[in-house]
N, C-alpha and C positions, 0 to 999 in steps of 0.2 A: 323247123321252127328258132325265132332268134332268141335268145337265152335272156337279155337284157331287154326286152321288151316291159313297157312299163307294165303294170295292174292301172286295168279299167272302173273304178268304184263307179257302180252304176245303183244309183237310189232309187228305191222304188215304194213311192210313198201310198197312202191308202184314199179315202174320205174323209179329205178337211181340209182346212183353210191352207192353201201357199204358204201363208207366213209361220206355220208351224214346222214345216219341211225347209224352210231359210235357217229357222231359228237352228235345228239339228245341223244341217250342213256348217254354220257356222259355231256351232260350238265342237263340232269335228275336226275343223281344220284351225282349232286353237291350240286343241288337246296334238291330231297327229297331221302336222306342217305339210308332211310327205303326199297327204290327198289329194293335191292339187288334181289333179287326172280324173275330173269328176262327170259325169252323164247322169240327170236326173230327168228318168220318165216323166213329160209332161201330161201330169192327169187330168188337167184342164182339156187337154186334146181328145184325150182316150181314156176308157174305162179303168181303173186302177188294179182292176183284179184280170185284166185281158192280158193270158199272155202270146195270146197271136199277136195280137198289136205292138206290145212289147217286143219281141223278136224281130218283128218287120221294123220298129223303129231301129234297134240295135242293128240290124243287116245295111240298113242305111247309113250309118254315123262308123262301121265299124264294117267297112268293106272285104277285112280280109278277116279269117279266122283266127290269125296268130296271135290278136290280143288277149291276153289275159284277162278275166271278169271275175269281179267279186262284189254280188248282189250284198246289197244292203238295204231290208225291206221291214214295210211296216205294215202290218195287219191285213187287208184286202191286197196292199200289194205284197205281199207275200205269194199270193196264189200267183199272182202274175211273174213274179219272178222265178220262182220254181218249177213254174212249166217251162219259162222262155230259157232258162238254166240246164234243164235235160234236152229240148232240140239244140239249144246251141250246141252242146258236147258230141251231140248224137251225130251232128250235121260236121264234125269235127274240130272245133271249139276249145277253149281250154276255159275250164271254172275251177279258178282256185278258190271258192267258198263262198256262202250264202249265210249272212246275220238274217235269222227272221225275228225281228221285233212283234211281239204279241200275234203273231199266226198260228192264233190259236185253231183249232180243227183242221188245219192244213197239216199234210202229211212231209214229214222233213227225212224221207229216202232215199238216198243220193248213194252215189259213189263217187262224188266230191264231198270235201269238207261241209258240216251243217253245222251253224249255233243259234239254240234259240234262247231268247233274250223277252221275258215274262216281265206286267207289271205288278204281277203279286203271284203268292205261292199256288193260289187255286187252280189258274192259269195255266202256271208252267206244268205241274202235275198231272192235270188233268189232257194238256194236251200231246205229254210227254209219252204215251201212250201210240202216240204220230210219229214217236220218233221223238229222241230226246237230244240228237245234235251231238257232232265231238266233243266239246262244253256249252253247259249253258248256265243262263244265271236267273235268275228272279228276285223284283223289288223288296228289300226288308225293312223297314217296314213299305208296304203294298204303296204305289203311287196312282194316280189316274190313268186311266188308258192315254191318254194325248200327251197329258206331261213326260209320259216317258219317251215318247219322241219329242216333244215340243225341246225338253230341258234334261237330258241323260245326263248332265255335267252332276245334279242334282242326286241321280239314284243311288243307294245304297244298295244291296242286297247279298246272295249267296249265292259262289260259282261252284259249278258240281262239275264234278270232271270224271267221266266215265269213259275215259277210254283205256283205261286196266277192268278188264273184266272180274276179277277177284280184289279189286278195293276202289269204292266209290269215294273221292276226295271232298272236303267241300274247305269253301276258304269266305268271310266274308270279307267285300271288298268294295270299293267306288267301281258304280258300275263302266266309267270312263276306263277302267286300270285295266277291266277285264276286256275292254274293245282293245285299246293298248297292243295285249297280247297278241290279239287276232290279226288286226289289220297292221 
């Protein structure tokens, strides 16, 4: 595998208007300009939760498994992202990580890095029983589910670092700073 192979950022939207994802991508590009290598799963053609369709879509777009993938998924798109990431890795591909925005009820157990981002404290802790992720974040004050995706630059909250089993670290910061650490 080539070490300098760029990371492909796979955006997996949920059930919502495309304009929300457009806002998300524009915001991410404003804060992290190195994220020019984006692929957006076309949820107008496929069900957002369909990991099978996402995997087929990735196989069409990435002819070789040398591509490193980083999934950024929202709501129902988290289901597709987790499923496709597991399969991609089982087929010899490399998963750099998966960021799950409001993937409530979706297990995040994987042997690649996972990150959970929630629109409120309740969603965060009720989802954590299905995997907290390497780092996680919840909005405080809480924001609307769709606003988390539409306007991540307007969200502040708590980052929870559970990588050290003997100590959980909390930090209050903007969501974009949290994402900057990951991306």
